[in-house]
A tleap script that builds the chain and sets N, CA, C and O, in Angstrom:
source leaprc.protein.ff14SB
mol = sequence {
  NMET PRO THR LYS SER GLU VAL TYR ASP LYS
  ALA ILE ARG LEU HIE GLU GLN GLY ASP LEU
  ASP GLY ALA VAL ALA THR LEU GLU SER LEU
  LEU ALA ASP GLU PRO ASP TYR ALA LEU ALA
  HIE ALA ALA LEU CYS VAL PHE SER ALA GLN
  GLN GLU GLN PHE ASP LYS ALA VAL ALA HIE
  GLY GLN ARG VAL CYS GLU LEU GLU PRO ASP
  ASP PRO PHE SER PHE VAL ALA MET SER LEU
  ILE CYS GLN LYS ALA GLY ARG LEU PRO GLU
  ALA GLU ARG ALA LEU MET GLN ALA ARG GLN
  ALA GLU LEU ALA ALA HIE ARG ARG SER GLN
  CASP
}
set mol.1.N position { 0.768 -1.242 0.132 }
set mol.1.CA position { 0.056 0.102 0.145 }
set mol.1.C position { 0.919 1.288 -0.197 }
set mol.1.O position { 1.964 1.357 0.451 }
set mol.2.N position { 0.718 2.140 -0.994 }
set mol.2.CA position { 1.423 3.263 -0.809 }
set mol.2.C position { 1.083 4.340 -0.175 }
set mol.2.O position { -0.072 4.766 -0.192 }
set mol.3.N position { 2.235 5.011 0.578 }
set mol.3.CA position { 2.177 5.715 1.585 }
set mol.3.C position { 1.438 7.218 1.050 }
set mol.3.O position { 1.281 7.427 -0.153 }
set mol.4.N position { 0.974 8.311 2.203 }
set mol.4.CA position { 0.493 9.353 1.840 }
set mol.4.C position { 1.223 10.233 1.127 }
set mol.4.O position { 0.571 11.036 0.459 }
set mol.5.N position { 2.575 10.312 1.081 }
set mol.5.CA position { 3.629 11.153 0.580 }
set mol.5.C position { 3.627 10.599 -0.855 }
set mol.5.O position { 3.687 11.310 -1.858 }
set mol.6.N position { 3.545 9.132 -0.852 }
set mol.6.CA position { 3.587 8.603 -2.753 }
set mol.6.C position { 2.183 8.934 -3.244 }
set mol.6.O position { 2.037 9.366 -4.387 }
set mol.7.N position { 1.179 8.758 -2.460 }
set mol.7.CA position { 0.037 9.261 -3.226 }
set mol.7.C position { -0.243 10.616 -3.790 }
set mol.7.O position { -0.809 10.794 -4.870 }
set mol.8.N position { 0.170 11.527 -3.027 }
set mol.8.CA position { 0.489 12.646 -3.190 }
set mol.8.C position { 1.429 13.434 -4.092 }
set mol.8.O position { 1.278 14.543 -4.604 }
set mol.9.N position { 2.443 12.566 -4.153 }
set mol.9.CA position { 3.433 12.665 -5.572 }
set mol.9.C position { 2.696 12.336 -6.775 }
set mol.9.O position { 2.851 13.039 -7.774 }
set mol.10.N position { 2.000 11.454 -6.786 }
set mol.10.CA position { 1.080 10.814 -7.859 }
set mol.10.C position { 0.206 11.642 -8.463 }
set mol.10.O position { 0.031 11.546 -9.677 }
set mol.11.N position { -0.606 12.766 -7.554 }
set mol.11.CA position { -1.352 13.340 -7.744 }
set mol.11.C position { -0.590 14.795 -8.330 }
set mol.11.O position { -1.224 15.417 -9.183 }
set mol.12.N position { 0.572 15.272 -7.949 }
set mol.12.CA position { 1.462 16.292 -8.238 }
set mol.12.C position { 1.616 15.749 -9.874 }
set mol.12.O position { 1.181 16.451 -10.787 }
set mol.13.N position { 2.367 14.261 -10.170 }
set mol.13.CA position { 2.722 14.067 -11.578 }
set mol.13.C position { 1.597 14.542 -12.442 }
set mol.13.O position { 1.520 15.332 -13.383 }
set mol.14.N position { 0.638 13.683 -11.706 }
set mol.14.CA position { -0.841 14.221 -12.867 }
set mol.14.C position { -1.006 15.149 -13.103 }
set mol.14.O position { -1.421 15.317 -14.249 }
set mol.15.N position { -0.808 16.438 -12.204 }
set mol.15.CA position { -1.248 17.555 -12.577 }
set mol.15.C position { 0.174 18.394 -13.491 }
set mol.15.O position { 0.116 19.158 -14.454 }
set mol.16.N position { 0.841 18.108 -13.068 }
set mol.16.CA position { 2.300 18.287 -14.316 }
set mol.16.C position { 2.028 17.439 -15.190 }
set mol.16.O position { 2.885 17.675 -16.042 }
set mol.17.N position { 1.267 16.405 -15.656 }
set mol.17.CA position { 0.747 15.836 -17.326 }
set mol.17.C position { -0.217 16.438 -17.810 }
set mol.17.O position { -0.698 16.318 -18.937 }
set mol.18.N position { -0.648 17.368 -16.637 }
set mol.18.CA position { -2.174 17.888 -17.636 }
set mol.18.C position { -3.433 17.302 -17.470 }
set mol.18.O position { -4.493 17.468 -18.074 }
set mol.19.N position { -3.010 16.353 -16.231 }
set mol.19.CA position { -4.461 15.754 -16.080 }
set mol.19.C position { -4.786 16.242 -14.613 }
set mol.19.O position { -4.317 15.686 -13.620 }
set mol.20.N position { -5.762 17.499 -14.563 }
set mol.20.CA position { -6.128 17.990 -13.439 }
set mol.20.C position { -7.101 17.352 -12.691 }
set mol.20.O position { -7.069 17.391 -11.461 }
set mol.21.N position { -8.066 16.697 -13.382 }
set mol.21.CA position { -9.259 15.949 -13.167 }
set mol.21.C position { -8.702 14.821 -12.089 }
set mol.21.O position { -9.092 14.675 -10.931 }
set mol.22.N position { -7.650 14.041 -12.807 }
set mol.22.CA position { -6.900 13.043 -11.911 }
set mol.22.C position { -6.170 13.450 -10.981 }
set mol.22.O position { -5.875 12.665 -10.079 }
set mol.23.N position { -5.876 14.277 -10.976 }
set mol.23.CA position { -5.340 15.101 -9.938 }
set mol.23.C position { -5.884 15.135 -8.369 }
set mol.23.O position { -5.441 14.830 -7.262 }
set mol.24.N position { -7.289 15.771 -9.012 }
set mol.24.CA position { -8.181 16.179 -7.965 }
set mol.24.C position { -8.489 15.212 -7.409 }
set mol.24.O position { -8.473 15.208 -6.178 }
set mol.25.N position { -8.902 13.981 -8.193 }
set mol.25.CA position { -9.466 12.713 -7.731 }
set mol.25.C position { -8.522 12.265 -7.063 }
set mol.25.O position { -8.810 12.389 -5.873 }
set mol.26.N position { -7.334 11.709 -7.228 }
set mol.26.CA position { -6.421 11.351 -6.471 }
set mol.26.C position { -5.817 12.014 -4.923 }
set mol.26.O position { -5.221 11.486 -3.983 }
set mol.27.N position { -6.220 13.204 -5.145 }
set mol.27.CA position { -6.081 13.897 -3.954 }
set mol.27.C position { -7.355 13.509 -3.176 }
set mol.27.O position { -7.161 12.682 -2.285 }
set mol.28.N position { -8.537 13.916 -3.328 }
set mol.28.CA position { -9.817 13.777 -3.043 }
set mol.28.C position { -9.942 11.977 -2.093 }
set mol.28.O position { -10.634 11.847 -1.083 }
set mol.29.N position { -9.214 10.939 -2.647 }
set mol.29.CA position { -9.299 9.739 -2.536 }
set mol.29.C position { -7.992 9.784 -1.399 }
set mol.29.O position { -8.153 8.924 -0.533 }
set mol.30.N position { -6.939 10.471 -1.246 }
set mol.30.CA position { -6.143 10.383 -0.258 }
set mol.30.C position { -6.892 11.069 1.091 }
set mol.30.O position { -6.679 10.699 2.245 }
set mol.31.N position { -7.660 11.969 0.762 }
set mol.31.CA position { -8.218 12.748 1.972 }
set mol.31.C position { -9.105 12.047 2.643 }
set mol.31.O position { -9.287 12.317 3.831 }
set mol.32.N position { -9.844 10.992 2.004 }
set mol.32.CA position { -10.923 10.304 2.507 }
set mol.32.C position { -10.198 9.523 3.709 }
set mol.32.O position { -10.577 9.456 4.879 }
set mol.33.N position { -8.792 8.817 2.988 }
set mol.33.CA position { -7.916 7.759 4.162 }
set mol.33.C position { -7.080 8.886 5.050 }
set mol.33.O position { -6.656 8.544 6.154 }
set mol.34.N position { -6.900 9.919 4.676 }
set mol.34.CA position { -5.739 10.847 5.478 }
set mol.34.C position { -6.699 12.585 5.684 }
set mol.34.O position { -6.253 13.589 5.129 }
set mol.35.N position { -7.711 12.621 6.358 }
set mol.35.CA position { -8.648 13.889 6.493 }
set mol.35.C position { -7.801 15.073 6.669 }
set mol.35.O position { -7.969 16.118 6.041 }
set mol.36.N position { -6.591 14.814 7.825 }
set mol.36.CA position { -6.356 15.888 8.030 }
set mol.36.C position { -4.587 16.032 7.252 }
set mol.36.O position { -3.744 16.656 7.897 }
set mol.37.N position { -4.321 15.606 6.315 }
set mol.37.CA position { -3.061 16.199 5.485 }
set mol.37.C position { -3.154 17.160 4.979 }
set mol.37.O position { -4.009 17.220 4.096 }
set mol.38.N position { -2.381 18.319 5.257 }
set mol.38.CA position { -2.793 19.357 5.116 }
set mol.38.C position { -2.144 19.523 3.746 }
set mol.38.O position { -2.723 20.257 2.946 }
set mol.39.N position { -1.242 19.050 3.457 }
set mol.39.CA position { -0.332 19.242 1.959 }
set mol.39.C position { -1.638 18.910 0.811 }
set mol.39.O position { -1.910 19.730 -0.066 }
set mol.40.N position { -2.343 17.674 0.949 }
set mol.40.CA position { -3.241 17.606 0.339 }
set mol.40.C position { -4.307 18.631 0.331 }
set mol.40.O position { -4.790 19.046 -0.723 }
set mol.41.N position { -4.630 18.988 1.349 }
set mol.41.CA position { -5.729 20.132 1.095 }
set mol.41.C position { -5.152 21.322 0.408 }
set mol.41.O position { -5.862 21.901 -0.414 }
set mol.42.N position { -4.131 21.688 0.611 }
set mol.42.CA position { -3.204 22.804 -0.187 }
set mol.42.C position { -3.365 22.682 -1.739 }
set mol.42.O position { -3.787 23.605 -2.436 }
set mol.43.N position { -3.016 21.539 -2.183 }
set mol.43.CA position { -2.934 21.196 -3.201 }
set mol.43.C position { -4.169 21.365 -3.722 }
set mol.43.O position { -4.375 21.988 -4.763 }
set mol.44.N position { -5.206 20.726 -2.905 }
set mol.44.CA position { -6.559 20.844 -3.771 }
set mol.44.C position { -7.134 22.188 -3.580 }
set mol.44.O position { -8.062 22.300 -4.380 }
set mol.45.N position { -7.002 23.199 -2.913 }
set mol.45.CA position { -6.762 24.700 -2.888 }
set mol.45.C position { -6.606 25.073 -4.132 }
set mol.45.O position { -7.526 25.616 -4.745 }
set mol.46.N position { -5.608 24.871 -4.588 }
set mol.46.CA position { -4.944 25.514 -5.812 }
set mol.46.C position { -5.506 24.834 -7.040 }
set mol.46.O position { -5.781 25.542 -8.010 }
set mol.47.N position { -5.728 23.368 -7.097 }
set mol.47.CA position { -6.161 22.842 -8.133 }
set mol.47.C position { -7.828 23.308 -8.331 }
set mol.47.O position { -8.380 23.629 -9.383 }
set mol.48.N position { -8.410 23.229 -6.971 }
set mol.48.CA position { -10.285 23.405 -7.436 }
set mol.48.C position { -9.966 24.931 -7.732 }
set mol.48.O position { -10.788 25.167 -8.617 }
set mol.49.N position { -9.255 26.120 -7.517 }
set mol.49.CA position { -9.190 27.236 -8.013 }
set mol.49.C position { -8.725 27.412 -9.513 }
set mol.49.O position { -9.168 28.269 -10.277 }
set mol.50.N position { -7.991 26.690 -9.744 }
set mol.50.CA position { -7.828 26.370 -11.430 }
set mol.50.C position { -9.045 25.541 -12.178 }
set mol.50.O position { -9.181 25.675 -13.394 }
set mol.51.N position { -9.631 24.969 -11.675 }
set mol.51.CA position { -11.075 24.828 -12.180 }
set mol.51.C position { -12.052 25.756 -11.756 }
set mol.51.O position { -13.134 25.461 -12.265 }
set mol.52.N position { -12.093 26.360 -11.320 }
set mol.52.CA position { -12.804 27.601 -10.976 }
set mol.52.C position { -13.905 27.181 -10.102 }
set mol.52.O position { -15.010 27.699 -10.263 }
set mol.53.N position { -13.710 26.250 -9.146 }
set mol.53.CA position { -14.480 25.777 -8.578 }
set mol.53.C position { -14.084 26.551 -7.160 }
set mol.53.O position { -13.436 25.852 -6.380 }
set mol.54.N position { -14.342 27.697 -6.794 }
set mol.54.CA position { -13.988 28.755 -5.724 }
set mol.54.C position { -14.370 28.382 -4.333 }
set mol.54.O position { -13.623 28.674 -3.400 }
set mol.55.N position { -15.578 27.706 -4.131 }
set mol.55.CA position { -15.974 27.388 -3.053 }
set mol.55.C position { -15.572 26.158 -2.304 }
set mol.55.O position { -15.768 25.878 -1.122 }
set mol.56.N position { -14.987 25.505 -3.216 }
set mol.56.CA position { -14.023 23.999 -3.022 }
set mol.56.C position { -12.699 24.488 -2.657 }
set mol.56.O position { -11.947 23.743 -2.029 }
set mol.57.N position { -12.310 25.755 -3.011 }
set mol.57.CA position { -10.626 26.018 -2.885 }
set mol.57.C position { -11.022 26.623 -1.681 }
set mol.57.O position { -10.382 26.273 -0.690 }
set mol.58.N position { -11.955 27.478 -1.516 }
set mol.58.CA position { -11.949 28.096 -0.078 }
set mol.58.C position { -11.834 27.469 1.012 }
set mol.58.O position { -11.274 27.757 2.070 }
set mol.59.N position { -12.671 26.180 0.516 }
set mol.59.CA position { -12.890 24.867 1.882 }
set mol.59.C position { -11.442 24.669 1.968 }
set mol.59.O position { -10.917 25.059 3.011 }
set mol.60.N position { -10.734 24.167 1.123 }
set mol.60.CA position { -9.606 23.200 1.454 }
set mol.60.C position { -8.549 24.407 2.059 }
set mol.60.O position { -7.741 24.074 2.926 }
set mol.61.N position { -8.591 25.995 1.507 }
set mol.61.CA position { -7.588 26.362 2.202 }
set mol.61.C position { -7.925 26.767 3.496 }
set mol.61.O position { -7.024 26.792 4.335 }
set mol.62.N position { -9.330 27.165 3.883 }
set mol.62.CA position { -9.433 27.250 5.278 }
set mol.62.C position { -8.851 25.842 6.191 }
set mol.62.O position { -8.183 25.848 7.225 }
set mol.63.N position { -9.322 24.774 5.471 }
set mol.63.CA position { -8.715 23.336 6.432 }
set mol.63.C position { -7.198 23.415 6.868 }
set mol.63.O position { -6.546 22.960 7.808 }
set mol.64.N position { -6.911 24.258 5.681 }
set mol.64.CA position { -5.226 24.107 5.792 }
set mol.64.C position { -4.590 25.262 7.013 }
set mol.64.O position { -3.583 25.237 7.720 }
set mol.65.N position { -5.609 26.150 6.868 }
set mol.65.CA position { -5.319 26.976 8.140 }
set mol.65.C position { -5.832 26.650 9.506 }
set mol.65.O position { -5.554 27.250 10.544 }
set mol.66.N position { -6.529 25.738 9.378 }
set mol.66.CA position { -7.066 25.442 10.988 }
set mol.66.C position { -6.028 24.058 11.134 }
set mol.66.O position { -5.924 23.668 12.297 }
set mol.67.N position { -5.310 23.331 10.187 }
set mol.67.CA position { -4.149 22.322 10.626 }
set mol.67.C position { -3.129 22.988 10.679 }
set mol.67.O position { -2.317 22.371 11.370 }
set mol.68.N position { -2.598 24.203 10.216 }
set mol.68.CA position { -1.491 24.859 9.962 }
set mol.68.C position { -1.838 26.252 10.834 }
set mol.68.O position { -1.642 27.255 10.149 }
set mol.69.N position { -2.182 26.457 11.824 }
set mol.69.CA position { -2.522 28.000 12.566 }
set mol.69.C position { -1.304 28.952 12.656 }
set mol.69.O position { -1.288 30.159 12.419 }
set mol.70.N position { -0.285 28.148 13.051 }
set mol.70.CA position { 1.059 28.923 12.974 }
set mol.70.C position { 1.878 29.019 11.772 }
set mol.70.O position { 2.934 29.640 11.888 }
set mol.71.N position { 1.574 28.498 10.594 }
set mol.71.CA position { 2.371 29.010 9.202 }
set mol.71.C position { 1.403 30.240 8.728 }
set mol.71.O position { 0.189 30.180 8.529 }
set mol.72.N position { 2.235 31.327 8.605 }
set mol.72.CA position { 1.971 32.560 7.981 }
set mol.72.C position { 1.311 32.285 6.235 }
set mol.72.O position { 0.399 32.800 5.590 }
set mol.73.N position { 2.185 31.357 5.995 }
set mol.73.CA position { 2.078 30.824 4.392 }
set mol.73.C position { 0.540 30.595 4.261 }
set mol.73.O position { -0.169 31.381 3.633 }
set mol.74.N position { 0.173 29.746 4.736 }
set mol.74.CA position { -1.070 29.155 4.796 }
set mol.74.C position { -2.110 30.237 4.564 }
set mol.74.O position { -2.890 30.169 3.614 }
set mol.75.N position { -2.116 31.241 5.439 }
set mol.75.CA position { -3.281 32.737 5.346 }
set mol.75.C position { -3.027 33.263 4.371 }
set mol.75.O position { -4.033 33.633 3.765 }
set mol.76.N position { -1.774 33.568 3.735 }
set mol.76.CA position { -1.153 34.171 2.692 }
set mol.76.C position { -2.004 33.699 1.569 }
set mol.76.O position { -2.764 34.429 0.934 }
set mol.77.N position { -1.799 32.236 1.337 }
set mol.77.CA position { -2.492 31.447 0.269 }
set mol.77.C position { -4.140 31.461 0.240 }
set mol.77.O position { -4.916 31.530 -0.713 }
set mol.78.N position { -4.328 31.386 1.408 }
set mol.78.CA position { -6.043 31.781 1.943 }
set mol.78.C position { -6.479 33.041 1.355 }
set mol.78.O position { -7.525 33.215 0.729 }
set mol.79.N position { -5.444 34.032 1.653 }
set mol.79.CA position { -6.203 34.990 0.900 }
set mol.79.C position { -6.056 35.658 -0.412 }
set mol.79.O position { -6.618 36.671 -0.830 }
set mol.80.N position { -5.268 34.957 -0.922 }
set mol.80.CA position { -5.050 34.861 -2.309 }
set mol.80.C position { -6.308 34.283 -3.419 }
set mol.80.O position { -6.785 34.673 -4.485 }
set mol.81.N position { -6.518 33.128 -2.481 }
set mol.81.CA position { -7.964 32.265 -3.402 }
set mol.81.C position { -9.213 33.023 -2.845 }
set mol.81.O position { -10.274 33.011 -3.469 }
set mol.82.N position { -9.055 33.721 -1.587 }
set mol.82.CA position { -10.186 34.422 -1.618 }
set mol.82.C position { -10.270 35.833 -2.496 }
set mol.82.O position { -11.281 36.366 -2.954 }
set mol.83.N position { -9.364 36.118 -2.554 }
set mol.83.CA position { -9.314 37.244 -3.815 }
set mol.83.C position { -9.502 36.801 -5.134 }
set mol.83.O position { -9.809 37.640 -5.981 }
set mol.84.N position { -9.378 35.698 -5.428 }
set mol.84.CA position { -9.622 34.989 -6.685 }
set mol.84.C position { -11.210 34.620 -6.911 }
set mol.84.O position { -11.891 34.477 -7.927 }
set mol.85.N position { -11.426 34.552 -5.831 }
set mol.85.CA position { -13.011 33.862 -5.782 }
set mol.85.C position { -13.858 35.368 -5.320 }
set mol.85.O position { -15.049 35.414 -5.010 }
set mol.86.N position { -13.068 36.352 -5.360 }
set mol.86.CA position { -14.108 37.677 -5.314 }
set mol.86.C position { -14.673 37.887 -3.780 }
set mol.86.O position { -15.730 38.487 -3.582 }
set mol.87.N position { -13.904 37.359 -2.750 }
set mol.87.CA position { -14.033 37.729 -1.178 }
set mol.87.C position { -13.221 38.413 -0.637 }
set mol.87.O position { -12.300 37.996 0.065 }
set mol.88.N position { -13.422 39.336 -0.851 }
set mol.88.CA position { -12.412 40.340 -0.436 }
set mol.88.C position { -12.466 40.449 0.916 }
set mol.88.O position { -11.342 40.404 1.416 }
set mol.89.N position { -13.836 40.645 2.117 }
set mol.89.CA position { -13.686 40.734 3.366 }
set mol.89.C position { -12.676 39.573 4.008 }
set mol.89.O position { -11.894 39.750 4.942 }
set mol.90.N position { -12.925 38.181 3.167 }
set mol.90.CA position { -12.593 37.023 3.859 }
set mol.90.C position { -10.923 37.102 3.242 }
set mol.90.O position { -10.151 36.442 3.937 }
set mol.91.N position { -10.460 37.608 2.392 }
set mol.91.CA position { -9.018 37.540 2.136 }
set mol.91.C position { -8.294 38.657 2.622 }
set mol.91.O position { -7.077 38.510 2.517 }
set mol.92.N position { -8.786 40.078 3.285 }
set mol.92.CA position { -8.228 41.071 4.088 }
set mol.92.C position { -7.869 40.152 5.344 }
set mol.92.O position { -6.699 39.989 5.687 }
set mol.93.N position { -9.010 39.527 6.050 }
set mol.93.CA position { -9.526 38.791 7.369 }
set mol.93.C position { -7.991 37.744 7.292 }
set mol.93.O position { -7.195 37.660 8.227 }
set mol.94.N position { -7.886 37.218 6.324 }
set mol.94.CA position { -6.883 35.933 6.051 }
set mol.94.C position { -5.381 36.518 6.211 }
set mol.94.O position { -4.461 36.061 6.890 }
set mol.95.N position { -5.409 37.758 5.317 }
set mol.95.CA position { -4.235 38.559 5.534 }
set mol.95.C position { -3.551 38.761 6.636 }
set mol.95.O position { -2.343 38.572 6.779 }
set mol.96.N position { -4.523 39.254 7.651 }
set mol.96.CA position { -4.562 39.927 8.809 }
set mol.96.C position { -3.849 38.482 9.611 }
set mol.96.O position { -2.663 38.283 9.876 }
set mol.97.N position { -4.696 37.859 9.792 }
set mol.97.CA position { -4.369 36.423 10.363 }
set mol.97.C position { -3.021 36.210 9.750 }
set mol.97.O position { -2.211 35.940 10.637 }
set mol.98.N position { -2.458 36.235 8.499 }
set mol.98.CA position { -1.057 35.678 8.295 }
set mol.98.C position { -0.115 36.668 9.190 }
set mol.98.O position { 0.861 36.159 9.740 }
set mol.99.N position { -0.329 37.840 9.331 }
set mol.99.CA position { 0.563 39.106 9.750 }
set mol.99.C position { 0.623 38.380 11.277 }
set mol.99.O position { 1.670 38.168 11.889 }
set mol.100.N position { -0.660 38.067 11.726 }
set mol.100.CA position { -0.537 37.726 13.378 }
set mol.100.C position { 0.277 36.362 13.617 }
set mol.100.O position { 0.841 36.110 14.682 }
set mol.101.N position { 0.271 35.590 12.600 }
set mol.101.CA position { 1.020 34.183 12.646 }
set mol.101.C position { 2.488 34.754 12.762 }
set mol.101.O position { 3.242 34.461 13.691 }
set mol.102.N position { 2.797 35.553 11.779 }
set mol.102.CA position { 4.020 35.832 11.669 }
set mol.102.C position { 4.917 36.700 12.794 }
set mol.102.O position { 6.128 36.770 13.003 }
set mol.103.N position { 3.799 37.299 13.392 }
set mol.103.CA position { 4.221 38.398 14.628 }
set mol.103.C position { 4.595 37.063 15.750 }
set mol.103.O position { 5.670 36.975 16.343 }
set mol.104.N position { 3.570 36.177 15.866 }
set mol.104.CA position { 3.494 35.596 17.115 }
set mol.104.C position { 4.776 34.480 16.386 }
set mol.104.O position { 5.387 33.961 17.320 }
set mol.105.N position { 5.181 34.118 15.360 }
set mol.105.CA position { 6.301 33.441 14.951 }
set mol.105.C position { 7.934 34.122 15.208 }
set mol.105.O position { 8.983 33.510 15.409 }
set mol.106.N position { 7.754 35.225 15.140 }
set mol.106.CA position { 9.032 36.189 15.456 }
set mol.106.C position { 9.134 36.109 17.082 }
set mol.106.O position { 10.150 35.914 17.749 }
set mol.107.N position { 7.909 36.296 17.496 }
set mol.107.CA position { 8.029 36.652 19.385 }
set mol.107.C position { 8.791 34.986 19.842 }
set mol.107.O position { 9.760 34.903 20.597 }
set mol.108.N position { 8.255 34.046 19.340 }
set mol.108.CA position { 8.415 32.702 19.606 }
set mol.108.C position { 9.974 32.580 19.544 }
set mol.108.O position { 10.551 31.846 20.347 }
set mol.109.N position { 10.655 33.284 18.610 }
set mol.109.CA position { 12.167 33.050 17.998 }
set mol.109.C position { 12.847 33.658 18.891 }
set mol.109.O position { 13.843 33.123 19.380 }
set mol.110.N position { 12.406 34.954 19.283 }
set mol.110.CA position { 13.065 36.203 20.104 }
set mol.110.C position { 12.867 35.331 21.559 }
set mol.110.O position { 13.541 35.896 22.421 }
set mol.111.N position { 12.272 34.325 22.026 }
set mol.111.CA position { 12.394 33.921 23.540 }
set mol.111.C position { 13.314 32.641 23.673 }
set mol.111.O position { 13.541 32.157 24.782 }
savepdb mol mol.pdb
quit
């Protein structure tokens, strides 16, 4: 049985080969078994946006932020997806959360 990293890598290869639907299906299958795998949610966020399924993209972006609340990049990515979806208040809120996460990380590094 392949590991979650191997399945994720397969999805990325499918995407690189132009099989966006196959990549999405592979990641969705992976998340059925590994619902807290942030990297798969992040990829599905991007791939769903490429398919112009913005509600789905935002939902996966939100899940990444829940799973990785200390990672400023998660919130920056969420902000960008929300901008593409035309959800400007959510985009602004995610950007503020990115700044807060960055400040908290900086404070932790100073201790």
